[in-house]
C-alpha positions, 0 to 999 in steps of 0.5 A, spaced: 102 311 757 108 313 761 110 311 768 112 316 773 120 314 773 119 315 765 116 322 766 121 324 771 127 322 766 124 325 760 123 331 764 130 332 767 133 330 760 128 336 756 130 341 762 138 339 761 137 340 753 134 346 754 139 349 759 145 346 756 144 344 749 146 337 750 143 331 754 145 330 761 150 324 762 148 317 765 151 318 772 147 325 772 141 321 770 142 316 775 143 321 781 137 325 779 132 319 779 136 317 785 137 310 782 142 305 785 145 303 778 146 306 771 142 299 768 136 302 771 137 308 767 138 304 761 132 300 761 128 307 762 131 310 756 129 304 752 122 304 754 122 311 752 125 310 745 120 304 744 114 309 746 117 314 741 119 319 746 126 320 745 131 317 739 138 315 741 143 317 735 149 313 733 156 314 734 155 320 738 157 321 746 151 323 750 146 323 744 139 323 746 134 327 742 127 328 744 122 327 739 115 329 743 113 330 750 107 327 754 101 331 756 103 330 763 109 335 761 105 340 757 101 342 763 096 336 764 097 332 770 099 325 770 093 321 770 096 316 775 100 315 781 104 309 781 103 306 788 104 299 786 111 301 784 113 306 789 109 303 795 109 307 802 101 308 800 097 312 805 092 308 810 086 310 805 088 309 798 083 309 791 084 302 791 081 301 798 076 306 796 074 302 789 074 295 792 066 294 792 063 288 796 057 284 793 054 278 796 060 273 796 064 277 792 068 283 791 070 287 786 077 289 785 080 294 780 085 292 775 091 297 776 095 296 770 100 290 767 105 286 771 111 283 767 112 275 767 118 276 763 122 282 762 121 287 767 116 292 766 113 298 770 106 296 773 102 302 772 097 304 778 091 306 773 084 303 773 083 300 766 077 296 769 074 292 775 074 284 776 070 280 781 073 275 785 070 271 790 070 273 797 073 266 799 080 268 795 081 274 799 084 274 807 085 280 811 089 286 808 088 290 802 088 287 795 089 289 788 089 286 781 094 286 775 094 284 768 100 279 766 104 280 760 109 275 758 110 267 759 116 267 764 111 264 769 107 259 765 110 253 768 106 255 775 100 256 771 100 263 770 099 265 762 100 272 758 093 275 759 091 272 766 089 277 771 093 276 778 090 278 785 095 280 789 095 282 797 099 288 799 105 286 803 112 288 804 115 281 806 115 274 803 117 267 804 121 262 800 117 260 794 112 265 794 110 268 788 111 276 789 110 282 785 118 285 786 120 292 785 127 292 782 132 298 783 126 302 785 124 302 777 121 296 775 116 291 777 116 283 775 112 277 777 117 272 780 118 266 785 121 269 791 127 266 794 133 268 799 140 264 797 146 265 800 145 273 802 142 274 795 135 274 793 133 270 787 127 272 783 125 265 779 122 264 773 117 258 772 119 257 764 126 254 763 127 259 757 128 265 762 134 265 767 133 266 775 136 273 777 140 274 783 140 281 786 142 284 793 137 285 798 137 292 797 135 292 790 129 288 791 122 290 794 116 286 795 110 289 793 105 284 794 104 276 794 100 272 789 093 270 792 089 268 786 088 268 779 083 269 774 083 267 767 078 268 761 077 263 756 
């Protein structure tokens, strides 16, 4: 399953190869996807390569070979819309519509995976629902994500856990948040402001704290609960 950014990049590369016979430059890709840095393009290309859609050819400049195209580019519509990543959702969303209230509990859709480690994109595709106690949720909209990785293990968040997230665009120092990095990737980290920068702190000494400019990070939600299956 590809994210919207990955599909957009693959589509841009495919069209340029068809038109010019060579892939676009990294600067052209960055401009086409409206990213702030080429590092986001590097990560998207790596993700496409790992999923078997493109191949990088060694010792050749701008050498990218498209191996296959997803169904979304072969006439089928994408089966998801990554609002968890992009934000700015309408007042009424599929998430809100699918949240089902029962006696003392609410069913929330699990919208995809969130990285607690190397950032990955959270995909707004419902894999299943999870029932949470009503007391866990306050006002506002909520959704759930499956955790992938171990960078928050010292905060009691393990690989495979389900985290319950309240949608918000603001956070206080020390909050564990879903952070969107450079409009391309999302990760679950502890949020702090430090010397005019934003620090995304892991809760595992094996991972370094990432320091980013304010304009490189968007808060997409705050952790309010955790569900674990044994």
